[in-house]
N, C-alpha and C positions, 0 to 999 in steps of 0.2 A: 233755327240756327242761333247760337249764342253769339255775342259780340266777339268773344275770344276766337271762336271757330272761324267767323267771318274775317277777322283780322289776319289769322294765320293763313286762310285761303288767299286773301289779297296779297300777302307778302310772298307766298309761294308762287302765285301766278305771275307776279311782277318782279321775280328774283333778278332779272337782268337789269331792271331799273335800280334795284338796290345793290347790285354786285360791287360796283366801284366804291360806293359809300361804305359798304360793309368791309371791304378790303382795307381802305384807308383807316376806318375806325378801329378795325382789329390790329393793324400795325401800330396805331397810337397807344392802345392798351398794352400791347406786348412790350413796346419800348419803355413805357411808363413803369411797368412791373419790373423789367430788368433793371432799370435805374434804381427804383425804390427798393428792390430786394437787396442791392449792394449797399445802399445807404443804411438799411435796417439790419444788415447782416451782423450776427453777434461778434464775429471776429473783427469787423470794422469798428463797431461801437466799443469794444473792449480795447482797441489799440494794438491788437496783435499783428495787424497788417501795416507795415511801415509805409507811410504815405497814403494810406487808405482814407484817412479823415479829410485830407484835402481833396481827394478825388470825389468823396461822397458829397462835399459841399458843391462841387461843380455839377455833379449828377442831379442833386436836389434842385439846383436852379434850372436844369434842363427839364425836370418833371413839371415845374411850374410853367415854363415856356410851352411845353406840350399841351398842358391843360388850357392855357389861354388860346393857343392856336386851335385846339380841338373845339373850343366853344364857338369861335367864329366860323370855323368849317362846318360844323353841324348846323349852326344857325342858317348859313347860306343854303346848305343842302336841303334842310327842312322847308325853308321858304320856297325853294324852287320845286320841290315835290308837290307842295300843295297848289302852287300856281299852275302846274301843268295838269292837275286833276280837277279843274273847275267844272268841266262838263260831267265828269263822274259824280262829283258832289251834287250837281244840279239834278241828275237822274235820281240819286238817292232821296232827294227832297221830294221829287215827284211821286216816288214810291211810298212816301209817308214818313220818312225820317225827319226828326227835328234837328236843327242846327246843333243842339247840345249832344244828340246821339252821334251825329257825324264827327263832332270833335272828339267824343270818346273813342270812336272807331279809329280815327287817325292817330290819337295818342297811343292806343293799343298797338297799332302797327309799328309806330316809331319805337315803342319800348320792346317789342319782339325783336326788331333789328338790333336794338342796343344790347339786349340780353345776349344775342348771338355773338355780337362784337366782343363783349365783355368775356364770355366763356371762351370763345376761340382765342382771343388775345391772351388771357391768363394761361390757357393751355399751351399755347406756343411759347409764351414767356417762360413757363416752367420747363418745357421741353428743351429750350435753347439756353436756359440759365447756366448750365454747366459749361458750355462753350464760351458764354459771356465772362464767366468767372475765370476761365482759363486764359482768355484774351487779356483781362485786366491784370491777372497775376503775372503773365508774361511781360506786359508793359511795366509793371511795378518791380519786376525782377524779385518777386517774393521767393524766399527759400523753400517754403512749403506751399503747395497749391491752395487756392481758396476753396474751402469745403463746399461741397454741393448741399444746399439746404432749400427746402421749400419754405420760404419766409412768410409765415402766416399773417403777420401784421402788414407786410407790404401787399400781399394779395388782397386782404380785407380793405385796406385803404384805397387801393387802385379800383377795386370793384365798387365800393361805396362812392368814391369820388366821380367815377365815370357815370355811374347810374344816376347820381344827382345832376351831373352836367347834362346828360341826355334828357332826363325828365324836365329840367328847367328850360331847356331850349325848345323841347317838344311843346311844353305848356305855353311858352311865350309865342310860338308860331301858330297857335290854335286861334288866336283872337280874330284873325282875318277870315276864318272859315264861317260860312253861314250869314254873312252880313250883306251879301249881294242878292239881288232878286234872282229867282230861278231862271227866268228868261235870259238874263245877262250871263249866268253861268253856262247855259246851254249854247249860247251864241259865242262864247269866248274864243273857240277855235275857228269860227267862221268870220271873224272880223277881218275886213280887207286890210292888207298891209300897205302903208304909204310908201311910195317910192323913196329909196334911200337918197338923200341929198347931203352934200358936204359944203361947208362954209369955206370960202377961199381964205378969209382972214384967219379962221381957226386952224386951217391947214398950214398956213404960213407961220402961225404961232408955234405949232408943233415942230416945224422945221427949225425955226429960230431957237426954241427952247432946248431941243436936243443938240443942235449944233453948238450952242453956247455951253451946255453942260459937258459935251465931249471935249471942246477946246480947253475948258478950265481943267478937266480931269487929265488931259494929255500934257498939260504944262505945269501941273501942280508939283511942288517939291516939298521937302521936309519942313521948310520954314513956313510955307503957306497952307499946309494941308488942313490944320485945325480951322483956320479962318475960312477956307473954301469949301469944306466938306458939306455944310448945310446948303449953301447956294447950289452946289453941284447936284445934290440929291433932289432938291426942290425943282430945279430946271428939268432934270431927267424924268422925274415922275410926272410933272406937268406935261412935258412933251410926249411922254408915252401915252397918257390919257387921250390927248387930241390926236395922236397918231392913229390909234384904233377907232375912235369915234368919228374922226373926220378924214385923216390922211389916207387910210386904206380905201375908204369909199371913194375919195377923190381920185386915187390912182386907178381903181377899177373903172370909174366913170370915164377917165381918159382913154383906157384900153377899149372901152365899149364904143367910144366915139370914133375909134379908128376902124373903118369898115373893112379895110384889107386884112386886119387881124381878127376883128370881132366876128365877121361873117364866114369864118372858115371852120369846117368840121362841127364839132359840138361845143365850140367855144362860146357861141351865142347862148346856149342853154347853161353851160357851166358858169360863165361869168355873171349872167343875170341872177341865177340862183345864188351864187356866192355873194353877190352884193347884198341880197336881203339877209343871208346867213351871217355876214359880217356885221351888218347893222344890229341884228338881234343879239349877237354874242359879243359886242364890242367891249362892254364893261367887264364881262367875265374874262375875256382874252387880255384885257389890260391888267387885271388882278393876277392872272396866271403868269403874264410876262414879268411883272414886278417880282413875283414869288420866285420865278426861275432866276432872275438876276440876283436876288438876295442869296439863294442857295448856291449858285455858281460862285459868287464872290466870297461868300463866307467859307465854303469848303476849299476853294482855290487859295484863299489867303492863308488859311491854316496850313495847307499842303506846301505852299510856296515858303512860308516861314519855316516849316519843318525841314524842308530841303536846304534852304539858304543857310540856316544857322548851323547845320551840320557841315555843309560845304566850307563855311568860314572857319569853323573849328579845325577842319583838316588842313586848310590853307595856312592858318596862323600857328598851328602846332604840327609841323611836318613829320615829326618823329613820335613813335609810340612812347619812347622813354628818352630823356635827356638829362645829363648830369653835368653840372658846372663845378669844376675843380680849380683850386687856386694853387698853382705850382705845376711844373712840367710833368713830373711822374710821382707826385706825392700820394694821390688817391686817398685823401683824408675823408671825403664825403661818404663814399661807398667802397667797401673792399672789393676789388675786382674778382677775387677768387670766390667770395661769397655770392657775388652777383651771378657769376658763371654757374655755380652750383644751383642757384635758384632757377635759372633758365632751364637747366637740365631736369630739375624736379618737376617743373610744369610742362616739360616736353616742348619748349620753345627753342627754335633755332633761328636767331636773328638773320634776316636776309640783307639787312644794311647795318653796318657797324662802322662808325666814323670817329676819328679823333682830330679835332680842329683847334690849333692854337690861335689865340686872340690877344690883342693888347687893348685893355680898357683905357679909354681916354675921355677927356672932356673936349667936345668939339663946338665950333661956332654954331649956335642955334640948337644944338642937340646935346644937352649936358650929360646924358647917359648914352654913351656910344662906345663902339669898339672897332679896332682895325683888324682887317682879315687880308691875307695874302690872295693874290689873283689865282694861283693854282689851287689853293684851298677852297675859294669860292666855286671855281669851275668844277672841282671834284664833287662838292655838295650839289651843284646845279645839275650835274649829270645824273646823280642818284635820284633827285627830286624832280627832274624835268623842268628846271627853271632857266631863265635867260642867262647865258654865259657873259663874262666880262672880258674886254680886251683893254687894258690900262696901260698907258705909256708912263715912263719915269716922270715924276713931278706932277702926275695927274691922279685923280681919284674918281670913284663912282659911289653913289650913295644907294645902299639897299634898304628901302623903306619897307618894314615887315607888314604893312597893312595895305588896304585898297587905295587906289589913286585918289588923292585929295588936292584941292587947290592950295598952293603955298609950299608944297613939298618938292617942286621941281627945282633942281640945283645946278642945271647946266650953266657953266661960265662963272659960277661963283667961286670966290677964294675962301678956302676953309682952313682954319687954324686948329691944330690938335695940340693939347697940353699933355705931354708924355714925360713922366719922371722929372718934372720941373723945367722941361724944355718945351719950346713951341715949334711944331712942324707945320709948314704951310703948303697946301696943294690947291690946284684948280680943278673944280669938278667937271667931269664930262657928262653928267646927267644922273638920272635916278632910275633904278630898277625897283619895281613894285612887286616884291616877293620876300617871303620869310624863309630863311634857311636854318633858323634855330627855333626851339620851343620857348626861349626866354624873352622874346620880344625885343631883342637888342637891335638898335640902329647900327648897321654895319657900314663901314667905309672901306671900300676895296682899293688896295694899293698894288702897284707893281711889286713882284716878288722881292726885288732887290730893295725897294724903299721899305717894304714890310720888314725885312730882316734887319735893316738899319734901325727901325723903330723898336724891334724886338730886343736888340742888344742893349737898349737903354733901360730895360726893365729887368730886375734880378729874376733868376729862375723861380724863386719862391713866390714871386708876385705875378707871375704870368698866368693868364687864364687859359684853361683847356676845356673844350666841350666834348664830351663823349655822348654819342647818340646812337640809338638802336631802333630798328623798325622791322616788323614782321607781319606776315599775313595772318589773319584771324585774331588780331589784337583786341578786337571789340569785346570778346568774351573773357578777357584775361584780368578781370578786376581783382581776383584773389592774388595774382602775381604781383600786382601793383601794391596791394596792401602789405604784402611781405617785403617788397623791395623798399618801401618807405620805412619799415621797421629796421632796416639795415643801417639807416642813417643815425649817426651818433646824436644823442640828446642835445649836446651843445652847439651842433651845427644847424643853421636854418634850413627848414624843409624846403624853402623857396629855391634852393640850389638844385632840387630834383623836380623836373617838370615832366608830367605825363598827360596824355590826352584821353586816356581810357575813362577815368572817372568823369571828367567833364562831358565826354561823348555820351556816356550811359545816362547822366543826369539830364542832358538836353534831349536825348532820345526818349527818355521816360516822359518828360513833360510834354514835348511836342507830339509824341505818339498818342498819349492819352487824350490830348486836346483834339487831335485829328480823329481818334477813334470815336469819341463822344460826339464831335461835330458831324461826323459822317452818319451816325445813326439818325441824328435830328434832321440833317439835310436830306437824307433819303426819304424820311417820313414826309417832309414838306414837299419833296419832288413827286412822290406818289400821290399826295393829296392834290397837287396841281393837275397831274395826269387824270385823277379821278373826276375832277371838275369837268375836264374836257370829255371824258368818257360819258359822264352823267348827262351832259348837255346834249350829246348825240341821241341818247335813248329817251330822253324826255319828250323829244319831238318826233319820235319814231312813228306814231300812228298818223300824224299829219303828213309826214314825209311819204309814208306808205301810200296814202291816197294820191298824192301828187305824182309819185313815180308810176302808179297804176295807170293814171291818165296819160302819162307820157308814152307808156308802152302801147296804149290803145291807139294813139295817133301816129304810130310808126317808129318811134325811137327803139333801136334794138337794145337787147340786154347788154351787149358789149359796150355800146355807146353810153347806156345808163350807168354802167360800172365806172366808166371814165369820168363821168360827171360827179359821181359820189366820191371817187378817190380824190378829185380836185377839192371838193368841199371839205372832206374830213382831213385831208392833208394840209389844207390851208389853216384849218382851225388848230391842228396839232403843231404845224410847222412854224407859222408866223410868230406866235408868242415865244416859242423856243428860240428862234433866230434873234428876235428883238432882245430877249433876255441874255442870250449869249453875247450879242454885240455890246450891251450895257456892261456885262461882266468883263469883257476884254478891255474896255476903257478903264474899268476899276482896276484891273490887273496892271494896266500901264501906269496908273497913279501909284499903285502899290510899289511897282518897280522903281519909280522916281523917288519915292520916300525911302526905300530900302537900299537905293543905289545899286541895284543888281538886275540881272536879266531874268524875268519871270516867265517868258513866253513858253518854254518847254513844258514847265509844270502846269501852267495855266491851260494850255491847249490840251494836255492830256486829261485834265478834269472835264473840260467841255466835251471832249470826244467820248469819254466814258458815259456821260449823261446823254450824249446824243444817241448812243447805242441803246440805252434803256428807253428813251423817247420813241425811237424807231420800233422797238418791240411793243411798246404800249400802243402805237399807231396800228401796227399789223394786227394785234389782237382785237382792237376796237373795230377796225375795218371789216375783218372777217366775221365777227359776231353781228355787226350791223347788216352786212350783206346777207348773212343767213337768215336774219329776222325778216328782211325784205323779200326773201325767197328767190334771189337772183344770184346767189353765190356760185351755183354751178350751171346756171342757164346760159345759153348762147355761146 
């Protein structure tokens, strides 16, 4: 039998051992090809796709990130493969193989798996590239779809790059093979395990470090975030490491010392087995928990930013189109008949159409401000679902068009307005934090009688009138906006016409692309973390099979054994996920403090989505593991 045939047989016989590794490697190759194919696409390189060059730069950075991540992932996986096969390598040496021949065999196996990952990844990448191009084209709002092409240079670079990566890592992992005596290799799986012990001091350090990191994250604000980011990260990582290497074992030890709990049902067996399992997998679970935290935080931050910036745009520009005219009925900025014809041309029927007279003034503390009547404000408030105003004569209320900030509260203050060379003084009854115009005007709400008195001081030709329109489906009416702006006379400032459609599409394009790219990379990292957990279960399968057979012989029922296994696998999958999710929730809180917004709805939706994926991963692993042990359907 040739080395190649033996390597193929070994890979085929141990396919479950390689399955998760192959899946993650295939996903990495697929995503790398998708990103690289867009970067090298002829339409992008020629500049035919508007905005494509900027996107290509981001995708190229992600390709490098995937390569670095894949290197460490493959290095860890390869080292673990070889570590769990020490007995097999010892037997091969007994049968006459030299250490050099064993290294050749192991290298051939690694390269067979690598070749499968590269071929499958490129095949899936080419298969899904059309959908990927369609998604990018939709986000970029390209007039013509991105052409489907099999980009040969991208495929070649991806194949060569990953082949070199796999070969380098496989070669680097071979140096430890064949350096131990045969007797030590054969006894590797029989070495007695030391009882898991935890240090009280290191457990306390884990609690203090995590608590300190969480407190700092919870109280961080925009001014202190740069200063505290590094200490928070350091404390949380340090605390997480000792949480898994010491804290979990200490918690289990405490449960095991409680006889009323420990000596009930199969808990004695489940907890004792779990304590050894956690001790052996502590560092791997620490790495996975940190990886989960990074994925949740990164994707959640992009998603929160995506939602928040759109929400703020809608709040700060409450109308799809707003026109500021100087003069009661002059309509110099946009001809109303031409605008009406344009609405009809595009099939738009405004659901909200308002006409609001204002008086531009200079106010105390607010040099650019305007007066508005109480009835006019309340009419706008009814349309926009804003707080209404009840203003008495001689009083006023301030409408601040942005979010609440310190120093903007005006209750009890005396405010002087300069109107047509005269000064009008009122006392403020407080501040309403809401925007009722697209123009960012600071509005002072007056009683209708007081407003009419101020209005009479201003000539008709100098009075300001805001015309505003809103309708459903405005998000896709960019063509209407372009034509509406063309109706404005050249000598009139374009700033008198404010619309939210262009800004919304620009923001949506940027944030959606960022989220789209981040989601691909995040899912890759997530599946890699899950693969590590899956891989850890199956690398110890033979040892576990012997242990469980002995338990069945001494009277443990298959049903009880399945309960023990579920506790062990569920803990290995669940604890890192929960720890990573808690880390991410505090990171979301810090993000909310910095952005001064509530991020919980968006953050929890991200964690919930990944929780569903993790549950699916656990179910697949548990069923495959039970089937391999031969107890899936027993009892």
